ChimeraX commands (.cxc) that place a marker at each C-alpha (Angstrom):
marker #1 position -59.52,-2.52,4.41 radius 0.5
marker #1 position -56.39,-0.80,5.75 radius 0.5
marker #1 position -55.56,2.60,4.21 radius 0.5
marker #1 position -51.88,2.19,5.12 radius 0.5
marker #1 position -49.83,-0.98,4.82 radius 0.5
marker #1 position -46.46,-1.96,6.28 radius 0.5
marker #1 position -44.10,-4.55,4.85 radius 0.5
marker #1 position -40.55,-5.21,6.13 radius 0.5
marker #1 position -40.38,-1.76,7.68 radius 0.5
marker #1 position -41.67,0.08,4.60 radius 0.5
marker #1 position -44.89,2.04,4.91 radius 0.5
marker #1 position -47.01,1.72,1.77 radius 0.5
marker #1 position -49.41,4.63,1.47 radius 0.5
marker #1 position -52.82,4.80,-0.15 radius 0.5
marker #1 position -51.28,6.71,-3.07 radius 0.5
marker #1 position -48.69,3.99,-3.60 radius 0.5
marker #1 position -51.34,1.27,-3.54 radius 0.5
marker #1 position -53.24,3.24,-6.18 radius 0.5
marker #1 position -50.03,3.45,-8.22 radius 0.5
marker #1 position -49.69,-0.36,-8.12 radius 0.5
marker #1 position -53.32,-0.79,-9.19 radius 0.5
marker #1 position -52.71,1.50,-12.14 radius 0.5
marker #1 position -49.49,-0.34,-13.02 radius 0.5
marker #1 position -51.46,-3.61,-13.16 radius 0.5
marker #1 position -54.22,-2.00,-15.23 radius 0.5
marker #1 position -51.70,-0.53,-17.69 radius 0.5
marker #1 position -50.02,-3.93,-18.20 radius 0.5
marker #1 position -52.91,-6.42,-18.52 radius 0.5
marker #1 position -50.76,-9.17,-20.08 radius 0.5
marker #1 position -47.80,-8.86,-17.70 radius 0.5
marker #1 position -46.92,-11.69,-15.32 radius 0.5
marker #1 position -46.51,-11.20,-11.59 radius 0.5
marker #1 position -42.73,-11.38,-12.03 radius 0.5
marker #1 position -42.79,-8.70,-14.74 radius 0.5
marker #1 position -45.05,-6.42,-12.68 radius 0.5
marker #1 position -42.72,-6.78,-9.71 radius 0.5
marker #1 position -39.70,-5.82,-11.83 radius 0.5
marker #1 position -41.53,-2.79,-13.21 radius 0.5
marker #1 position -42.52,-1.66,-9.73 radius 0.5
marker #1 position -38.92,-2.01,-8.51 radius 0.5
marker #1 position -37.79,0.16,-11.40 radius 0.5
marker #1 position -40.49,2.75,-10.76 radius 0.5
marker #1 position -39.66,2.98,-7.04 radius 0.5
marker #1 position -35.89,2.59,-7.59 radius 0.5
marker #1 position -36.10,-0.34,-5.17 radius 0.5
marker #1 position -32.65,-1.92,-5.54 radius 0.5
marker #1 position -30.00,-3.73,-3.56 radius 0.5
marker #1 position -26.62,-2.20,-2.81 radius 0.5
marker #1 position -25.16,-3.95,-5.88 radius 0.5
marker #1 position -27.83,-2.44,-8.15 radius 0.5
marker #1 position -29.92,-5.61,-8.53 radius 0.5
marker #1 position -33.69,-5.20,-8.24 radius 0.5
marker #1 position -35.24,-6.20,-4.89 radius 0.5
marker #1 position -37.59,-8.42,-6.86 radius 0.5
marker #1 position -38.35,-11.08,-4.25 radius 0.5
marker #1 position -39.12,-8.50,-1.55 radius 0.5
marker #1 position -41.32,-6.57,-3.98 radius 0.5
marker #1 position -43.23,-9.69,-4.94 radius 0.5
marker #1 position -43.81,-10.42,-1.26 radius 0.5
marker #1 position -45.23,-6.93,-0.80 radius 0.5
marker #1 position -47.55,-7.27,-3.79 radius 0.5
marker #1 position -48.72,-10.68,-2.60 radius 0.5
marker #1 position -49.54,-9.23,0.83 radius 0.5
marker #1 position -51.62,-6.47,-0.81 radius 0.5
marker #1 position -53.30,-9.03,-3.07 radius 0.5
marker #1 position -54.25,-11.27,-0.15 radius 0.5
marker #1 position -55.50,-8.25,1.78 radius 0.5
marker #1 position -57.79,-7.23,-1.07 radius 0.5
marker #1 position -55.97,-3.98,-1.86 radius 0.5
marker #1 position -54.90,-5.04,-5.37 radius 0.5
marker #1 position -55.75,-7.84,-7.80 radius 0.5
marker #1 position -52.74,-9.68,-9.21 radius 0.5
marker #1 position -52.96,-11.72,-12.41 radius 0.5
marker #1 position -53.19,-15.52,-12.05 radius 0.5
marker #1 position -50.01,-17.46,-11.33 radius 0.5
marker #1 position -48.51,-18.69,-14.60 radius 0.5
marker #1 position -45.64,-20.81,-13.29 radius 0.5
marker #1 position -45.26,-22.57,-9.95 radius 0.5
marker #1 position -41.54,-22.93,-9.28 radius 0.5
marker #1 position -40.25,-25.63,-6.97 radius 0.5
marker #1 position -38.94,-24.33,-3.66 radius 0.5
marker #1 position -35.20,-25.16,-3.78 radius 0.5
marker #1 position -34.95,-25.00,0.02 radius 0.5
marker #1 position -37.70,-27.59,0.54 radius 0.5
marker #1 position -37.11,-29.97,-2.36 radius 0.5
marker #1 position -33.38,-29.66,-2.93 radius 0.5
marker #1 position -31.43,-32.50,-4.43 radius 0.5
marker #1 position -28.17,-33.22,-2.63 radius 0.5
marker #1 position -25.05,-32.19,-4.60 radius 0.5
marker #1 position -23.74,-35.14,-6.56 radius 0.5
marker #1 position -20.49,-36.78,-5.43 radius 0.5
marker #1 position -17.45,-35.95,-7.53 radius 0.5
marker #1 position -14.39,-38.10,-8.07 radius 0.5
marker #1 position -11.23,-36.38,-6.82 radius 0.5
marker #1 position -7.81,-37.47,-5.65 radius 0.5
marker #1 position -8.07,-38.51,-1.99 radius 0.5
marker #1 position -4.48,-39.65,-1.58 radius 0.5
marker #1 position -3.38,-38.75,1.97 radius 0.5
marker #1 position -1.76,-35.34,2.08 radius 0.5
marker #1 position 0.51,-35.34,5.15 radius 0.5
marker #1 position 3.15,-32.63,5.01 radius 0.5
marker #1 position 4.55,-29.53,6.64 radius 0.5
marker #1 position 2.86,-26.25,5.72 radius 0.5
marker #1 position 5.92,-25.01,3.84 radius 0.5
marker #1 position 5.68,-28.02,1.52 radius 0.5
marker #1 position 2.18,-26.97,0.37 radius 0.5
marker #1 position 3.09,-23.44,-0.61 radius 0.5
marker #1 position 1.68,-21.62,-2.32 radius 0.5
marker #1 position -1.81,-22.21,-0.92 radius 0.5
marker #1 position -4.26,-20.39,-3.22 radius 0.5
marker #1 position -7.81,-19.27,-2.44 radius 0.5
marker #1 position -10.40,-19.34,-5.23 radius 0.5
marker #1 position -13.81,-17.69,-4.92 radius 0.5
marker #1 position -16.07,-20.16,-6.76 radius 0.5
marker #1 position -19.55,-18.64,-6.43 radius 0.5
marker #1 position -21.08,-18.44,-9.91 radius 0.5
marker #1 position -18.11,-20.27,-11.47 radius 0.5
marker #1 position -17.62,-23.70,-12.97 radius 0.5
marker #1 position -16.04,-24.96,-9.72 radius 0.5
marker #1 position -19.08,-24.17,-7.54 radius 0.5
marker #1 position -20.48,-27.73,-7.97 radius 0.5
marker #1 position -17.17,-29.11,-6.67 radius 0.5
marker #1 position -17.44,-26.93,-3.57 radius 0.5
marker #1 position -21.05,-28.03,-3.00 radius 0.5
marker #1 position -20.14,-31.69,-3.44 radius 0.5
marker #1 position -17.21,-31.57,-1.01 radius 0.5
marker #1 position -19.32,-29.86,1.64 radius 0.5
marker #1 position -22.10,-32.41,1.18 radius 0.5
marker #1 position -19.76,-35.37,1.46 radius 0.5
marker #1 position -17.28,-34.32,4.11 radius 0.5
marker #1 position -18.66,-31.59,6.39 radius 0.5
marker #1 position -20.51,-32.92,9.43 radius 0.5
marker #1 position -23.38,-30.47,8.77 radius 0.5
marker #1 position -23.40,-31.29,5.02 radius 0.5
marker #1 position -24.12,-28.71,2.33 radius 0.5
marker #1 position -26.77,-26.07,2.93 radius 0.5
marker #1 position -28.05,-23.71,0.25 radius 0.5
marker #1 position -27.25,-20.18,1.46 radius 0.5
marker #1 position -29.72,-17.31,1.25 radius 0.5
marker #1 position -28.88,-13.66,0.78 radius 0.5
marker #1 position -25.37,-12.48,0.00 radius 0.5
marker #1 position -22.77,-15.24,0.17 radius 0.5
marker #1 position -19.40,-16.38,-1.17 radius 0.5
marker #1 position -17.79,-19.79,-1.50 radius 0.5
marker #1 position -14.06,-20.54,-1.48 radius 0.5
marker #1 position -11.87,-23.49,-2.38 radius 0.5
marker #1 position -8.28,-23.62,-1.10 radius 0.5
marker #1 position -5.87,-25.31,-3.52 radius 0.5
marker #1 position -2.36,-26.72,-3.25 radius 0.5
marker #1 position -0.40,-28.54,-5.94 radius 0.5
marker #1 position -3.48,-28.68,-8.15 radius 0.5
marker #1 position -5.67,-30.34,-5.51 radius 0.5
marker #1 position -8.48,-28.89,-3.37 radius 0.5
marker #1 position -7.55,-29.05,0.30 radius 0.5
marker #1 position -10.22,-26.95,2.07 radius 0.5
marker #1 position -13.58,-25.17,1.65 radius 0.5
marker #1 position -14.94,-22.02,3.30 radius 0.5
marker #1 position -18.47,-20.61,3.08 radius 0.5
marker #1 position -19.45,-17.03,3.97 radius 0.5
marker #1 position -22.95,-15.56,4.26 radius 0.5
marker #1 position -24.84,-12.50,5.46 radius 0.5
marker #1 position -24.50,-12.01,9.21 radius 0.5
marker #1 position -27.28,-12.77,11.73 radius 0.5
marker #1 position -29.14,-9.58,12.56 radius 0.5
marker #1 position -29.27,-9.89,16.34 radius 0.5
marker #1 position -26.23,-10.98,18.34 radius 0.5
marker #1 position -26.01,-9.25,21.70 radius 0.5
marker #1 position -22.33,-10.04,22.28 radius 0.5
marker #1 position -21.37,-8.88,18.79 radius 0.5
marker #1 position -23.45,-5.74,19.04 radius 0.5
marker #1 position -21.90,-4.77,22.37 radius 0.5
marker #1 position -18.41,-5.45,21.01 radius 0.5
marker #1 position -18.99,-3.11,18.07 radius 0.5
marker #1 position -20.90,-0.59,20.17 radius 0.5
marker #1 position -23.41,0.39,17.50 radius 0.5
marker #1 position -27.00,1.50,17.92 radius 0.5
marker #1 position -30.01,-0.50,16.73 radius 0.5
marker #1 position -30.44,1.93,13.85 radius 0.5
marker #1 position -26.76,1.64,12.84 radius 0.5
marker #1 position -27.01,-2.15,13.01 radius 0.5
marker #1 position -30.07,-2.16,10.76 radius 0.5
marker #1 position -28.33,0.11,8.29 radius 0.5
marker #1 position -24.88,-1.52,8.32 radius 0.5
marker #1 position -25.40,-5.23,9.06 radius 0.5
marker #1 position -24.60,-5.91,5.40 radius 0.5
marker #1 position -20.98,-4.94,6.09 radius 0.5
marker #1 position -20.43,-8.05,8.25 radius 0.5
marker #1 position -19.64,-11.50,6.82 radius 0.5
marker #1 position -20.50,-14.70,8.67 radius 0.5
marker #1 position -18.26,-17.75,8.25 radius 0.5
marker #1 position -20.86,-20.53,8.12 radius 0.5
marker #1 position -18.64,-23.46,7.09 radius 0.5
marker #1 position -14.91,-24.28,7.27 radius 0.5
marker #1 position -13.76,-27.68,6.09 radius 0.5
marker #1 position -10.26,-29.10,5.87 radius 0.5
marker #1 position -10.67,-32.20,3.72 radius 0.5
marker #1 position -10.25,-35.34,5.84 radius 0.5
marker #1 position -7.23,-36.76,3.99 radius 0.5
marker #1 position -5.29,-33.50,4.52 radius 0.5
marker #1 position -3.11,-33.51,7.65 radius 0.5
marker #1 position -1.02,-30.34,7.71 radius 0.5
marker #1 position -0.23,-28.56,11.00 radius 0.5
marker #1 position -1.25,-24.89,11.11 radius 0.5
marker #1 position -2.99,-25.09,7.71 radius 0.5
marker #1 position -6.39,-23.95,9.03 radius 0.5
marker #1 position -5.07,-20.78,10.69 radius 0.5
marker #1 position -2.92,-20.08,7.60 radius 0.5
marker #1 position -5.99,-20.22,5.36 radius 0.5
marker #1 position -7.97,-17.98,7.73 radius 0.5
marker #1 position -5.12,-15.49,7.66 radius 0.5
marker #1 position -5.13,-15.43,3.86 radius 0.5
marker #1 position -8.91,-14.86,3.87 radius 0.5
marker #1 position -8.51,-11.46,5.55 radius 0.5
marker #1 position -6.67,-10.10,2.51 radius 0.5
marker #1 position -9.27,-11.13,-0.08 radius 0.5
marker #1 position -12.71,-11.31,1.55 radius 0.5
marker #1 position -13.59,-7.60,1.51 radius 0.5
marker #1 position -12.52,-7.11,-2.10 radius 0.5
marker #1 position -14.28,-10.24,-3.33 radius 0.5
marker #1 position -17.47,-9.23,-1.51 radius 0.5
marker #1 position -17.37,-5.79,-3.12 radius 0.5
marker #1 position -16.74,-7.34,-6.53 radius 0.5
marker #1 position -19.79,-9.59,-6.14 radius 0.5
marker #1 position -22.22,-7.30,-4.28 radius 0.5
marker #1 position -21.03,-3.74,-4.79 radius 0.5
marker #1 position -19.94,-3.12,-1.20 radius 0.5
marker #1 position -17.11,-4.37,1.04 radius 0.5
marker #1 position -17.28,-6.04,4.45 radius 0.5
marker #1 position -15.47,-4.60,7.48 radius 0.5
marker #1 position -15.90,-7.36,10.03 radius 0.5
marker #1 position -16.10,-11.18,10.08 radius 0.5
marker #1 position -17.74,-13.45,12.64 radius 0.5
marker #1 position -18.39,-17.12,13.27 radius 0.5
marker #1 position -19.86,-19.52,15.82 radius 0.5
marker #1 position -17.91,-22.30,17.54 radius 0.5
marker #1 position -19.65,-25.23,19.20 radius 0.5
marker #1 position -17.39,-25.88,22.23 radius 0.5
marker #1 position -18.88,-29.34,22.58 radius 0.5
marker #1 position -17.19,-30.26,19.30 radius 0.5
marker #1 position -14.36,-27.79,18.70 radius 0.5
marker #1 position -11.99,-25.48,20.56 radius 0.5
marker #1 position -11.66,-22.92,17.78 radius 0.5
marker #1 position -7.86,-23.05,18.03 radius 0.5
marker #1 position -7.30,-22.12,14.38 radius 0.5
marker #1 position -9.49,-19.02,14.70 radius 0.5
marker #1 position -7.71,-17.85,17.82 radius 0.5
marker #1 position -4.33,-18.47,16.15 radius 0.5
marker #1 position -5.53,-16.27,13.27 radius 0.5
marker #1 position -6.31,-13.42,15.74 radius 0.5
marker #1 position -10.07,-13.89,15.98 radius 0.5
marker #1 position -11.36,-12.74,19.38 radius 0.5
marker #1 position -14.03,-14.18,21.65 radius 0.5
marker #1 position -16.90,-11.68,21.85 radius 0.5
marker #1 position -19.28,-13.75,23.97 radius 0.5
marker #1 position -21.77,-16.58,23.68 radius 0.5
marker #1 position -25.11,-17.21,22.04 radius 0.5
marker #1 position -28.22,-17.50,24.19 radius 0.5
marker #1 position -29.06,-20.97,22.91 radius 0.5
marker #1 position -32.36,-19.68,21.53 radius 0.5
marker #1 position -33.36,-19.42,17.89 radius 0.5
marker #1 position -34.59,-16.27,16.20 radius 0.5
marker #1 position -38.21,-17.50,16.39 radius 0.5
marker #1 position -38.05,-18.43,20.08 radius 0.5
marker #1 position -41.08,-17.56,22.21 radius 0.5
marker #1 position -40.12,-19.32,25.46 radius 0.5
marker #1 position -36.95,-17.41,26.42 radius 0.5
marker #1 position -35.38,-20.77,27.29 radius 0.5
marker #1 position -32.32,-22.36,25.59 radius 0.5
marker #1 position -33.34,-25.00,23.05 radius 0.5
marker #1 position -30.04,-25.56,21.25 radius 0.5
marker #1 position -26.30,-25.70,22.08 radius 0.5
marker #1 position -24.77,-22.48,23.38 radius 0.5
marker #1 position -21.94,-21.43,21.07 radius 0.5
marker #1 position -18.98,-19.10,21.28 radius 0.5
marker #1 position -19.10,-16.01,19.06 radius 0.5
marker #1 position -15.74,-15.09,17.55 radius 0.5
marker #1 position -15.04,-11.98,15.52 radius 0.5
marker #1 position -12.27,-10.50,13.39 radius 0.5
marker #1 position -11.97,-6.85,12.27 radius 0.5
marker #1 position -11.04,-6.63,8.59 radius 0.5
marker #1 position -9.97,-3.01,8.97 radius 0.5
marker #1 position -8.76,-0.96,11.92 radius 0.5
marker #1 position -11.59,1.51,11.34 radius 0.5
marker #1 position -14.33,-1.15,11.62 radius 0.5
marker #1 position -16.09,0.50,14.55 radius 0.5
marker #1 position -16.08,3.92,12.91 radius 0.5
marker #1 position -17.39,2.47,9.64 radius 0.5
marker #1 position -20.08,0.31,11.27 radius 0.5
marker #1 position -21.27,2.92,13.79 radius 0.5
marker link #1:1,2 radius 0.2
marker link #1:2,3 radius 0.2
marker link #1:3,4 radius 0.2
marker link #1:4,5 radius 0.2
marker link #1:5,6 radius 0.2
marker link #1:6,7 radius 0.2
marker link #1:7,8 radius 0.2
marker link #1:8,9 radius 0.2
marker link #1:9,10 radius 0.2
marker link #1:10,11 radius 0.2
marker link #1:11,12 radius 0.2
marker link #1:12,13 radius 0.2
marker link #1:13,14 radius 0.2
marker link #1:14,15 radius 0.2
marker link #1:15,16 radius 0.2
marker link #1:16,17 radius 0.2
marker link #1:17,18 radius 0.2
marker link #1:18,19 radius 0.2
marker link #1:19,20 radius 0.2
marker link #1:20,21 radius 0.2
marker link #1:21,22 radius 0.2
marker link #1:22,23 radius 0.2
marker link #1:23,24 radius 0.2
marker link #1:24,25 radius 0.2
marker link #1:25,26 radius 0.2
marker link #1:26,27 radius 0.2
marker link #1:27,28 radius 0.2
marker link #1:28,29 radius 0.2
marker link #1:29,30 radius 0.2
marker link #1:30,31 radius 0.2
marker link #1:31,32 radius 0.2
marker link #1:32,33 radius 0.2
marker link #1:33,34 radius 0.2
marker link #1:34,35 radius 0.2
marker link #1:35,36 radius 0.2
marker link #1:36,37 radius 0.2
marker link #1:37,38 radius 0.2
marker link #1:38,39 radius 0.2
marker link #1:39,40 radius 0.2
marker link #1:40,41 radius 0.2
marker link #1:41,42 radius 0.2
marker link #1:42,43 radius 0.2
marker link #1:43,44 radius 0.2
marker link #1:44,45 radius 0.2
marker link #1:45,46 radius 0.2
marker link #1:46,47 radius 0.2
marker link #1:47,48 radius 0.2
marker link #1:48,49 radius 0.2
marker link #1:49,50 radius 0.2
marker link #1:50,51 radius 0.2
marker link #1:51,52 radius 0.2
marker link #1:52,53 radius 0.2
marker link #1:53,54 radius 0.2
marker link #1:54,55 radius 0.2
marker link #1:55,56 radius 0.2
marker link #1:56,57 radius 0.2
marker link #1:57,58 radius 0.2
marker link #1:58,59 radius 0.2
marker link #1:59,60 radius 0.2
marker link #1:60,61 radius 0.2
marker link #1:61,62 radius 0.2
marker link #1:62,63 radius 0.2
marker link #1:63,64 radius 0.2
marker link #1:64,65 radius 0.2
marker link #1:65,66 radius 0.2
marker link #1:66,67 radius 0.2
marker link #1:67,68 radius 0.2
marker link #1:68,69 radius 0.2
marker link #1:69,70 radius 0.2
marker link #1:70,71 radius 0.2
marker link #1:71,72 radius 0.2
marker link #1:72,73 radius 0.2
marker link #1:73,74 radius 0.2
marker link #1:74,75 radius 0.2
marker link #1:75,76 radius 0.2
marker link #1:76,77 radius 0.2
marker link #1:77,78 radius 0.2
marker link #1:78,79 radius 0.2
marker link #1:79,80 radius 0.2
marker link #1:80,81 radius 0.2
marker link #1:81,82 radius 0.2
marker link #1:82,83 radius 0.2
marker link #1:83,84 radius 0.2
marker link #1:84,85 radius 0.2
marker link #1:85,86 radius 0.2
marker link #1:86,87 radius 0.2
marker link #1:87,88 radius 0.2
marker link #1:88,89 radius 0.2
marker link #1:89,90 radius 0.2
marker link #1:90,91 radius 0.2
marker link #1:91,92 radius 0.2
marker link #1:92,93 radius 0.2
marker link #1:93,94 radius 0.2
marker link #1:94,95 radius 0.2
marker link #1:95,96 radius 0.2
marker link #1:96,97 radius 0.2
marker link #1:97,98 radius 0.2
marker link #1:98,99 radius 0.2
marker link #1:99,100 radius 0.2
marker link #1:100,101 radius 0.2
marker link #1:101,102 radius 0.2
marker link #1:102,103 radius 0.2
marker link #1:103,104 radius 0.2
marker link #1:104,105 radius 0.2
marker link #1:105,106 radius 0.2
marker link #1:106,107 radius 0.2
marker link #1:107,108 radius 0.2
marker link #1:108,109 radius 0.2
marker link #1:109,110 radius 0.2
marker link #1:110,111 radius 0.2
marker link #1:111,112 radius 0.2
marker link #1:112,113 radius 0.2
marker link #1:113,114 radius 0.2
marker link #1:114,115 radius 0.2
marker link #1:115,116 radius 0.2
marker link #1:116,117 radius 0.2
marker link #1:117,118 radius 0.2
marker link #1:118,119 radius 0.2
marker link #1:119,120 radius 0.2
marker link #1:120,121 radius 0.2
marker link #1:121,122 radius 0.2
marker link #1:122,123 radius 0.2
marker link #1:123,124 radius 0.2
marker link #1:124,125 radius 0.2
marker link #1:125,126 radius 0.2
marker link #1:126,127 radius 0.2
marker link #1:127,128 radius 0.2
marker link #1:128,129 radius 0.2
marker link #1:129,130 radius 0.2
marker link #1:130,131 radius 0.2
marker link #1:131,132 radius 0.2
marker link #1:132,133 radius 0.2
marker link #1:133,134 radius 0.2
marker link #1:134,135 radius 0.2
marker link #1:135,136 radius 0.2
marker link #1:136,137 radius 0.2
marker link #1:137,138 radius 0.2
marker link #1:138,139 radius 0.2
marker link #1:139,140 radius 0.2
marker link #1:140,141 radius 0.2
marker link #1:141,142 radius 0.2
marker link #1:142,143 radius 0.2
marker link #1:143,144 radius 0.2
marker link #1:144,145 radius 0.2
marker link #1:145,146 radius 0.2
marker link #1:146,147 radius 0.2
marker link #1:147,148 radius 0.2
marker link #1:148,149 radius 0.2
marker link #1:149,150 radius 0.2
marker link #1:150,151 radius 0.2
marker link #1:151,152 radius 0.2
marker link #1:152,153 radius 0.2
marker link #1:153,154 radius 0.2
marker link #1:154,155 radius 0.2
marker link #1:155,156 radius 0.2
marker link #1:156,157 radius 0.2
marker link #1:157,158 radius 0.2
marker link #1:158,159 radius 0.2
marker link #1:159,160 radius 0.2
marker link #1:160,161 radius 0.2
marker link #1:161,162 radius 0.2
marker link #1:162,163 radius 0.2
marker link #1:163,164 radius 0.2
marker link #1:164,165 radius 0.2
marker link #1:165,166 radius 0.2
marker link #1:166,167 radius 0.2
marker link #1:167,168 radius 0.2
marker link #1:168,169 radius 0.2
marker link #1:169,170 radius 0.2
marker link #1:170,171 radius 0.2
marker link #1:171,172 radius 0.2
marker link #1:172,173 radius 0.2
marker link #1:173,174 radius 0.2
marker link #1:174,175 radius 0.2
marker link #1:175,176 radius 0.2
marker link #1:176,177 radius 0.2
marker link #1:177,178 radius 0.2
marker link #1:178,179 radius 0.2
marker link #1:179,180 radius 0.2
marker link #1:180,181 radius 0.2
marker link #1:181,182 radius 0.2
marker link #1:182,183 radius 0.2
marker link #1:183,184 radius 0.2
marker link #1:184,185 radius 0.2
marker link #1:185,186 radius 0.2
marker link #1:186,187 radius 0.2
marker link #1:187,188 radius 0.2
marker link #1:188,189 radius 0.2
marker link #1:189,190 radius 0.2
marker link #1:190,191 radius 0.2
marker link #1:191,192 radius 0.2
marker link #1:192,193 radius 0.2
marker link #1:193,194 radius 0.2
marker link #1:194,195 radius 0.2
marker link #1:195,196 radius 0.2
marker link #1:196,197 radius 0.2
marker link #1:197,198 radius 0.2
marker link #1:198,199 radius 0.2
marker link #1:199,200 radius 0.2
marker link #1:200,201 radius 0.2
marker link #1:201,202 radius 0.2
marker link #1:202,203 radius 0.2
marker link #1:203,204 radius 0.2
marker link #1:204,205 radius 0.2
marker link #1:205,206 radius 0.2
marker link #1:206,207 radius 0.2
marker link #1:207,208 radius 0.2
marker link #1:208,209 radius 0.2
marker link #1:209,210 radius 0.2
marker link #1:210,211 radius 0.2
marker link #1:211,212 radius 0.2
marker link #1:212,213 radius 0.2
marker link #1:213,214 radius 0.2
marker link #1:214,215 radius 0.2
marker link #1:215,216 radius 0.2
marker link #1:216,217 radius 0.2
marker link #1:217,218 radius 0.2
marker link #1:218,219 radius 0.2
marker link #1:219,220 radius 0.2
marker link #1:220,221 radius 0.2
marker link #1:221,222 radius 0.2
marker link #1:222,223 radius 0.2
marker link #1:223,224 radius 0.2
marker link #1:224,225 radius 0.2
marker link #1:225,226 radius 0.2
marker link #1:226,227 radius 0.2
marker link #1:227,228 radius 0.2
marker link #1:228,229 radius 0.2
marker link #1:229,230 radius 0.2
marker link #1:230,231 radius 0.2
marker link #1:231,232 radius 0.2
marker link #1:232,233 radius 0.2
marker link #1:233,234 radius 0.2
marker link #1:234,235 radius 0.2
marker link #1:235,236 radius 0.2
marker link #1:236,237 radius 0.2
marker link #1:237,238 radius 0.2
marker link #1:238,239 radius 0.2
marker link #1:239,240 radius 0.2
marker link #1:240,241 radius 0.2
marker link #1:241,242 radius 0.2
marker link #1:242,243 radius 0.2
marker link #1:243,244 radius 0.2
marker link #1:244,245 radius 0.2
marker link #1:245,246 radius 0.2
marker link #1:246,247 radius 0.2
marker link #1:247,248 radius 0.2
marker link #1:248,249 radius 0.2
marker link #1:249,250 radius 0.2
marker link #1:250,251 radius 0.2
marker link #1:251,252 radius 0.2
marker link #1:252,253 radius 0.2
marker link #1:253,254 radius 0.2
marker link #1:254,255 radius 0.2
marker link #1:255,256 radius 0.2
marker link #1:256,257 radius 0.2
marker link #1:257,258 radius 0.2
marker link #1:258,259 radius 0.2
marker link #1:259,260 radius 0.2
marker link #1:260,261 radius 0.2
marker link #1:261,262 radius 0.2
marker link #1:262,263 radius 0.2
marker link #1:263,264 radius 0.2
marker link #1:264,265 radius 0.2
marker link #1:265,266 radius 0.2
marker link #1:266,267 radius 0.2
marker link #1:267,268 radius 0.2
marker link #1:268,269 radius 0.2
marker link #1:269,270 radius 0.2
marker link #1:270,271 radius 0.2
marker link #1:271,272 radius 0.2
marker link #1:272,273 radius 0.2
marker link #1:273,274 radius 0.2
marker link #1:274,275 radius 0.2
marker link #1:275,276 radius 0.2
marker link #1:276,277 radius 0.2
marker link #1:277,278 radius 0.2
marker link #1:278,279 radius 0.2
marker link #1:279,280 radius 0.2
marker link #1:280,281 radius 0.2
marker link #1:281,282 radius 0.2
marker link #1:282,283 radius 0.2
marker link #1:283,284 radius 0.2
marker link #1:284,285 radius 0.2
marker link #1:285,286 radius 0.2
marker link #1:286,287 radius 0.2
marker link #1:287,288 radius 0.2
marker link #1:288,289 radius 0.2
view
């Protein structure tokens, strides 16, 4: 049996394994979830927003259990995996009257962050029904926005944690591997942008992207306890030209390799996409590096 364990970059020493064994022995009626929470508290293992790193801690304890280093209590509740057995968001009835107008006639266009609000199901439903990629349950830090005009939703935007390894992005920022590992959480990734199909308003998409730059960092800090300094997205040139992003001052940083993060062949196996980025502050390089 190994005397030293490693999980997600953390070295777990023999003394720490002994501490976990004692924690289990001292709490004979505690569930795996409760033990994980107690261990997070004992090690001050928390996210940037102060929330316990409970899922990571449970993964660590499960690794030690499977390796014979500790003995966890029996599983009491087997939760369904929401990413494997997810029900599609239910359709919602909304006004789909054609909205053809000049941008000035829609003003003011208002952005609403709907994550953990009563309007989140509406966002999910619209993405499921009208985005060509449909709705996808995000993981990690993420925000969801509805754009409204005259009391009607007109667009949806989804933002998530940034991919860890993007050569073009990393060269554009100029940070080291260590700085990237430490500061990747300060980048937001625009995963979805949907103008609802009955809305035909010239320049609306770039207008909404422009408004996002004034609210994204503050909303992210309000939700997760830290701001974001840079935004990025992928454009599939086989489908889109990314005109609205370029009109909103996003810059082309390079292209993807066409390989997924679990690739072992070093050969493209998916469409090559453009990588566009937008600094949210002039000091983005200083703050990220």
